[in-house]
C-alpha positions in Angstrom: 15.4 -0.5 8.7 17.9 1.0 6.3 17.9 -0.1 2.7 20.3 0.6 -0.2 18.1 1.3 -3.2 19.7 2.6 -6.4 22.6 4.5 -7.8 22.5 8.0 -9.1 25.8 8.8 -10.8 28.5 7.7 -8.4 26.7 7.9 -5.1 24.4 5.4 -3.5 21.0 6.6 -2.4 19.3 4.9 0.5 16.1 5.1 2.4 14.8 3.8 5.7 11.4 2.4 6.6 9.7 3.7 9.8 6.3 3.9 11.3 3.9 6.7 10.5 4.0 9.2 13.4 2.4 12.6 12.8 0.1 14.8 10.9 2.9 15.6 8.4 3.1 11.9 7.5 -0.7 11.8 7.1 -0.7 14.7 4.8 2.0 13.0 2.7 -0.1 9.8 2.6 -3.2 11.7 1.5 -1.1 13.5 -1.1 -0.6 10.2 -2.9 -4.3 9.5 -3.3 -4.3 10.8 -6.9 -1.6 8.2 -7.7 -4.1 5.5 -6.5 -7.2 6.9 -8.2 -5.4 7.6 -11.5 -5.2 3.8 -12.1 -8.8 3.1 -11.2 -11.2 2.6 -14.1 -14.5 1.8 -12.5 -17.1 1.7 -15.3 -20.1 1.9 -13.0 -18.7 4.8 -11.0 -17.8 8.4 -11.8 -14.3 9.8 -11.3 -15.8 11.8 -8.4 -17.1 8.6 -6.8 -13.7 7.1 -7.1 -11.9 10.1 -5.5 -14.4 10.2 -2.7 -14.0 6.5 -2.1 -10.2 6.8 -2.0 -10.2 9.8 0.3 -12.5 8.0 2.7 -10.6 4.7 2.5 -7.3 6.4 3.2 -8.7 8.1 6.3 -9.6 4.6 7.7 -5.8 4.1 8.2 -6.1 6.3 11.3 -9.5 4.9 12.4 -8.6 1.3 13.0 -7.2 -0.3 16.2 -3.5 0.7 16.5 -2.7 -2.7 18.0 -4.1 -4.4 14.8 -2.7 -2.0 12.2 0.5 -0.1 11.2 1.5 2.3 8.5 5.1 2.3 7.4 6.8 5.1 5.4 9.9 4.9 3.2 12.0 8.0 3.9 15.1 9.0 1.9 18.4 10.2 3.4 17.2 13.8 3.2 14.1 13.0 5.3 11.8 13.2 2.3 8.9 10.8 2.3 8.8 8.6 -0.8 6.2 6.0 -0.2 4.1 4.1 2.3 2.2 1.0 3.1 -0.7 0.6 5.5 -1.5 -2.8 6.9 -4.2 -4.0 9.3 -6.1 -7.1 10.4 -8.3 -8.4 7.7 -10.3 -11.5 7.1 -9.6 -14.7 5.2 -13.1 -15.2 3.8 -12.4 -18.8 2.9 -11.3 -19.9 6.4 -13.3 -17.2 8.2 -10.2 -16.3 10.2 -8.1 -13.2 10.7 -5.2 -12.5 8.3 -3.0 -9.5 7.5 -4.4 -7.1 5.0 -2.5 -4.5 2.9 -5.0 -1.6 2.8 -2.9 0.9 1.0 0.4 1.1 -0.9 1.7 4.1 -2.9 5.1 5.4 -4.0 5.9 8.8 -5.4 6.0 8.4 -9.2 9.6 9.5 -9.6 10.7 6.7 -7.2 8.8 3.9 -8.9 10.7 0.9 -10.1 13.5 1.2 -7.6 12.5 -1.6 -5.2 10.8 0.7 -2.6 7.3 -0.9 -2.9 8.9 -4.3 -2.7 10.7 -3.4 0.5 7.5 -2.0 1.9 5.6 -5.2 1.1 8.4 -7.2 2.9 7.9 -4.9 5.9 4.1 -5.7 5.7 4.9 -9.4 5.6 7.2 -9.1 8.6 4.4 -7.2 10.5 1.8 -9.8 9.6 4.0 -12.7 10.7 4.7 -10.9 13.9 1.0 -10.5 14.5 0.6 -14.3 14.1 -1.2 -14.2 10.7 -0.5 -17.0 8.3 -1.8 -15.1 5.2 -1.5 -11.5 3.8 -4.2 -10.3 1.5 -5.0 -7.2 -0.5 -7.4 -5.8 -3.0 -6.4 -4.3 -6.3 -8.5 -2.9 -9.1 -8.4 -4.9 -12.3 -7.6 -1.7 -14.2 -4.4 -1.4 -12.3 -2.3 -3.5 -14.6 1.0 -2.3 -13.1 -0.2 -3.2 -9.6 -1.4 -6.6 -10.6 1.9 -7.5 -12.2 3.8 -6.1 -9.2 1.8 -8.1 -6.7 2.0 -11.3 -8.6 5.8 -10.9 -8.8 5.8 -10.4 -5.0 4.1 -13.8 -4.7 0.4 -12.8 -4.4 -2.1 -14.9 -6.3 -5.6 -13.9 -7.3 -8.4 -15.8 -5.7 -11.5 -13.9 -6.5 -12.6 -11.3 -9.0 -15.6 -9.1 -8.2 -17.8 -8.1 -11.1 -20.3 -5.3 -11.0 -23.1 -4.0 -13.3 -24.8 -0.7 -13.1 -28.6 -1.0 -13.1 
């Protein structure tokens, strides 16, 4: 899938979306973990707890059933990776049935605000529909104000809020 994104000077810059395919892709995905952890403010957990959680959760992208998951990368014309989304089968807890689940989404900071994340979410929606799911869910930390606004603009609506207290 090729997408025209933005203009720099007089030339158009475009990117394509493709499936994750090798260790280099995985290293890129792992390199964006700080972008994800930087927006997490978890008052009952230490920053080390949050980093360990994110590292372990990112690794699950390669531990789930390949037939029920996919990771898509946005790659610019020069072949540089600029963002990714990881989707898998999840669970609609209200209906107790499978649904699509966006596990991870991250874009390199210098490429934010250019429609790349939106294109990746559209790719996740296409994947979920192709898998036969009628819903697509995700989790976002309440401290991620930018993410919350982005997802609501993309049509996602909050259903639950988990609260936690340290004892």
